[in-house]
C-alpha positions as CSV (number, residue, x, y, z in Angstrom):
1,M,103.6,72.6,111.2
2,R,105.8,74.8,110.0
3,F,105.3,78.6,110.7
4,I,106.0,81.3,107.6
5,V,106.4,84.2,109.4
6,Y,106.1,86.8,106.5
7,G,107.2,90.3,107.4
8,V,109.4,90.5,111.2
9,G,108.7,94.4,112.3
10,A,107.0,94.6,115.3
11,V,103.9,91.7,115.4
12,G,106.0,89.6,113.7
13,G,108.7,89.9,115.5
14,V,107.0,88.9,118.6
15,I,105.3,86.2,117.2
16,A,108.3,84.5,115.6
17,G,110.0,85.3,118.6
18,A,107.8,83.9,121.1
19,L,107.7,80.7,118.5
20,A,110.9,80.3,117.8
21,A,111.4,80.3,121.9
22,R,109.3,77.2,122.5
23,G,111.0,75.2,119.9
24,E,107.9,75.6,117.7
25,D,109.7,75.4,113.3
26,V,109.6,79.1,112.5
27,V,110.8,80.6,109.2
28,G,111.1,84.8,109.1
29,I,111.3,86.7,106.0
30,A,112.1,90.4,105.9
31,R,114.4,92.9,104.6
32,G,116.9,95.0,104.8
33,A,119.0,95.6,108.6
34,R,116.8,93.6,110.0
35,L,116.9,90.4,107.7
36,D,121.0,90.8,108.1
37,V,121.0,91.5,111.4
38,L,118.8,88.2,112.4
39,R,120.4,85.7,110.4
40,N,123.9,86.8,111.8
41,D,122.9,87.4,115.2
42,G,119.6,86.4,116.0
43,M,116.5,89.0,118.2
44,S,116.0,89.9,121.8
45,L,112.8,89.4,122.0
46,L,112.2,91.7,125.5
47,S,109.0,92.5,127.9
48,P,108.0,93.4,131.0
49,A,109.2,89.5,132.1
50,G,112.7,90.0,131.0
51,K,114.3,89.9,128.1
52,R,114.9,87.0,125.6
53,K,117.9,85.8,122.8
54,V,115.8,84.1,120.6
55,K,117.2,82.4,116.8
56,F,115.6,81.4,114.3
57,D,115.8,80.5,110.4
58,C,115.3,84.3,108.1
59,V,115.7,84.8,104.3
60,G,115.1,87.9,102.1
61,S,112.0,86.3,100.1
62,A,109.3,83.3,100.2
63,R,111.1,82.1,96.9
64,E,114.1,81.5,99.4
65,V,112.2,79.0,101.1
66,A,110.7,75.2,100.0
67,L,107.0,75.5,101.5
68,A,106.1,72.9,102.1
69,P,101.9,71.3,102.1
70,D,101.7,71.7,106.1
71,D,103.0,74.8,106.3
72,A,101.4,77.9,107.7
73,I,101.7,81.3,106.6
74,L,101.3,84.2,109.0
75,L,101.2,87.7,106.8
76,T,102.4,90.2,109.4
77,V,103.1,93.5,107.1
78,K,101.2,96.3,106.7
79,G,98.3,96.9,104.7
80,Q,99.9,98.9,101.9
81,D,102.6,95.8,101.8
82,T,99.8,93.4,101.4
83,L,99.6,92.4,97.9
84,P,103.8,92.7,96.7
85,A,103.7,89.8,99.3
86,L,100.5,87.6,98.5
87,L,102.5,87.9,94.9
88,D,106.3,86.3,96.4
89,L,104.0,83.6,98.3
90,R,102.6,83.1,94.5
91,S,105.5,83.1,93.2
92,A,107.3,80.9,95.2
93,G,104.8,77.9,94.1
94,M,102.2,78.6,97.3
95,E,98.3,77.0,96.8
96,D,97.2,75.2,99.7
97,Q,98.3,76.0,103.0
98,P,96.6,78.1,105.5
99,L,97.6,81.7,105.1
100,F,97.1,83.8,108.5
101,C,96.1,87.6,108.0
102,C,97.6,88.5,111.3
103,Q,96.9,92.3,110.7
104,N,94.8,95.1,111.8
105,G,92.1,96.1,109.1
106,V,89.5,94.1,107.2
107,A,91.1,94.3,103.5
108,N,93.5,92.0,103.9
109,E,91.6,89.0,103.5
110,A,89.8,89.4,101.1
111,T,92.9,90.4,98.5
112,A,94.1,87.5,99.9
113,L,90.9,85.1,98.3
114,R,92.3,86.6,95.1
115,Y,94.9,84.4,95.3
116,F,95.0,81.4,97.5
117,A,91.4,79.3,99.0
118,N,93.1,78.9,102.4
119,V,92.7,82.4,103.9
120,H,92.0,83.4,107.8
121,G,91.3,86.1,110.0
122,V,93.8,87.1,113.0
123,N,92.8,89.9,115.3
124,V,95.9,90.7,116.7
125,M,95.6,92.6,120.3
126,L,99.7,92.7,120.5
127,P,101.2,96.4,122.4
128,C,104.4,96.0,120.6
129,Q,107.0,98.1,119.2
130,Y,110.1,97.8,117.0
131,M,112.4,100.6,116.1
132,S,115.8,99.1,116.3
133,A,116.9,95.9,114.1
134,G,118.3,93.5,116.6
135,E,115.1,94.0,119.3
136,T,111.5,93.4,119.8
137,I,109.6,94.6,122.8
138,A,106.2,93.0,123.7
139,W,104.5,95.1,126.1
140,C,102.0,93.3,128.5
141,S,102.5,91.0,130.4
142,P,101.8,87.5,131.8
143,N,100.5,87.0,127.8
144,Y,102.0,89.6,125.0
145,G,98.6,89.7,123.4
146,N,96.1,87.5,122.2
147,F,94.9,86.6,119.1
148,D,91.0,85.7,117.7
149,I,91.4,83.5,114.7
150,G,89.4,81.9,112.4
151,R,88.6,81.2,108.9
152,Y,88.2,83.9,105.8
153,P,84.6,84.8,105.3
154,R,83.8,82.5,107.6
155,G,83.7,79.5,110.0
156,L,86.3,77.0,111.4
157,D,89.1,74.6,111.1
158,E,91.9,72.6,112.5
159,A,94.2,74.9,111.3
160,D,93.0,77.8,113.2
161,S,92.8,75.0,116.3
162,S,96.4,73.8,115.2
163,L,97.7,77.7,115.4
164,A,95.8,78.5,119.0
165,G,97.6,75.3,120.3
166,A,101.4,76.8,119.2
167,L,100.1,80.7,120.2
168,T,98.8,79.8,123.5
169,P,102.0,78.1,125.4
170,A,104.4,80.6,123.7
171,G,102.3,83.7,125.4
172,I,100.2,84.6,123.2
173,G,96.3,84.3,123.5
174,G,94.8,81.7,120.6
175,Y,91.3,81.8,119.9
176,P,89.6,80.1,117.3
177,T,86.4,81.2,116.5
178,D,84.1,81.5,113.3
179,R,83.3,85.3,113.6
180,V,86.8,86.4,114.0
181,M,86.0,89.5,111.4
182,V,83.4,90.7,113.9
183,F,86.2,91.1,116.0
184,K,88.6,92.3,113.4
185,Y,85.6,95.6,112.5
186,G,86.1,95.9,116.4
187,K,89.5,96.8,116.6
188,L,88.9,98.7,113.0
189,I,87.2,101.1,115.1
190,M,89.7,100.8,117.8
191,N,92.8,101.3,115.0
192,L,91.0,104.5,113.9
193,S,91.9,106.8,116.3
194,N,96.3,105.7,115.3
195,I,96.7,109.2,113.1
196,V,95.9,111.1,116.2
197,E,98.8,110.0,118.0
198,A,101.3,109.5,115.1
199,A,100.4,113.3,113.8
200,L,100.4,114.7,117.8
201,G,103.3,112.5,119.1
202,R,102.2,109.9,122.4
203,Q,100.4,112.0,125.0
204,P,97.7,112.2,126.8
205,G,94.4,114.8,126.5
206,N,93.4,114.4,123.2
207,D,90.4,111.3,123.4
208,D,88.1,114.0,122.2
209,L,89.8,113.9,118.9
210,A,89.6,110.2,118.8
211,D,86.4,109.9,119.1
212,V,85.4,112.1,116.6
213,L,87.0,109.8,114.4
214,Q,85.5,106.4,116.1
215,A,82.1,107.8,116.0
216,E,81.8,108.4,112.5
217,G,83.1,105.0,111.8
218,R,80.8,103.4,114.1
219,E,78.0,105.1,112.8
220,V,78.8,103.9,108.6
221,L,79.1,100.2,109.8
222,D,75.8,100.4,111.4
223,R,74.5,101.5,108.7
224,A,76.3,99.7,106.4
225,G,74.9,96.7,108.2
226,I,77.9,95.4,109.3
227,R,78.5,93.6,112.2
228,W,81.4,94.2,114.6
229,E,82.3,93.9,118.6
230,D,84.0,95.8,121.1
231,V,87.6,94.4,121.5
232,G,88.3,97.2,123.8
233,D,89.2,97.4,127.9
234,I,85.9,95.2,128.3
235,D,87.3,92.3,127.2
236,P,87.9,90.3,129.9
237,R,90.9,88.6,127.8
238,R,92.7,91.6,128.5
239,E,92.9,90.5,132.6
240,L,95.9,88.2,130.7
241,M,98.0,91.1,129.3
242,H,98.9,94.0,131.5
243,P,101.2,96.7,130.8
244,G,104.7,96.6,132.0
245,T,107.4,98.8,131.5
246,V,111.1,97.7,129.5
247,A,114.0,99.1,131.3
248,G,115.6,101.5,128.9
249,F,113.1,101.8,126.3
250,N,110.0,104.7,126.3
251,R,107.3,103.5,124.5
252,L,106.4,105.3,121.3
253,G,102.6,104.7,120.7
254,G,101.0,102.4,118.4
255,S,102.4,100.9,115.0
256,T,101.1,104.3,112.7
257,T,103.3,106.4,115.0
258,Q,106.6,104.2,115.0
259,S,106.0,103.9,111.2
260,L,106.5,107.6,110.9
261,A,109.0,107.8,113.8
262,R,111.0,105.7,111.6
263,G,110.6,107.5,108.5
264,A,109.5,104.3,106.5
265,G,108.0,106.6,103.3
266,S,103.9,104.9,103.9
267,V,101.4,103.9,106.9
268,E,98.8,101.6,107.3
269,T,96.4,104.8,107.1
270,D,94.9,103.6,104.3
271,F,93.6,101.0,105.5
272,L,92.0,102.2,108.7
273,N,90.4,104.9,108.4
274,G,90.5,104.5,104.1
275,E,88.3,101.6,105.0
276,I,85.8,103.6,106.6
277,V,85.9,106.4,103.6
278,L,85.2,103.1,101.2
279,I,82.7,101.4,103.3
280,G,81.0,104.9,103.2
281,R,81.3,105.7,99.8
282,L,79.7,101.9,98.7
283,H,76.9,103.3,100.6
284,G,76.4,107.0,100.4
285,I,77.8,107.8,103.8
286,E,79.6,110.9,104.2
287,T,82.8,110.6,105.8
288,P,84.6,114.0,106.5
289,A,86.1,113.4,109.5
290,N,87.8,109.8,108.3
291,L,88.9,111.1,105.1
292,F,90.9,114.0,106.3
293,A,92.6,111.6,108.5
294,T,93.6,109.6,105.0
295,R,94.8,112.7,103.6
296,L,96.7,113.9,106.4
297,A,98.2,110.9,106.8
298,A,99.5,110.6,103.4
299,R,101.1,113.9,103.5
300,L,102.9,113.2,106.6
301,A,104.3,110.3,105.3
302,R,105.1,112.0,102.2
303,E,106.8,114.5,103.3
304,G,108.5,112.9,106.5
305,Y,106.9,114.2,109.3
306,R,107.6,113.0,112.5
307,P,105.5,111.9,115.8
308,G,104.5,115.3,117.4
309,D,105.1,117.9,114.3
310,V,101.8,118.5,114.1
311,T,99.5,120.9,116.4
312,R,95.7,119.9,118.4
313,D,94.6,123.1,116.8
314,E,95.4,122.3,113.0
315,L,93.8,118.8,113.7
316,A,91.3,119.3,115.5
317,S,90.2,122.4,113.0
318,G,90.5,119.6,110.4
319,L,88.4,117.3,112.4
320,G,85.6,119.7,112.0
321,L,86.1,121.0,116.0
């Protein structure tokens, strides 16, 4: 099985790097300076366990890949970039290959199912960072992370087991499951606090702000009859993911924080807090806190804010505290 990693950012960089270091056949799809560096010099994969230099084929579009029937496509772009990626894959001739949505949020799988039948969800627990074109950082060891993997909307098949079987010895625990979306909704609850960190910067003392967003999210899912499972620190598999330090690097924070720090121009909040807003609207449930969060995130990205540019008082007021 060849692995096509569509989007070699933070998550995609760790996945591609880990698989390539293990000797798996990997092709990355990247863009900009990241693509140029990966093509010419390869990538440094850093973790608390040390540094590994890896190199794998990298292209700028799926149309540059001669897709084969036994390829597996791992989609690792942010939610706002999913549709262009899917259209690129379709234009490249993709039809029946398994597509694994290794992404935050719960909307990507449904979007993918409109174009492809063989869609799989992946619940990504992988603290990582990408700020430099030639480097990707994974903050945990001995496992970089843990992935729940299963078909969408339900089920389990050989492709899930094959991906898990490749990831686990590469340092990413793979766990096939027929209820992957239950875990992904649990991760969604966790990700509702991303905007707090992105707005205020990575600092202690803001759990009360995160709690407002997460409590509203849990209420909405429960009232809508959507099952979810806590995938936080109570998950015993976290014992294989010990957070550590990497010499010479500071941990900026989660994916939304990194997007603002890089000046990416967009963030994935519409597919995190915005998902709670959507579910609330569909079920007649008010979601004032998460609605404020989506509007705030859009403004921060649009106006070029950096992490820490928002005051706690401004955020607390918007959340009703």
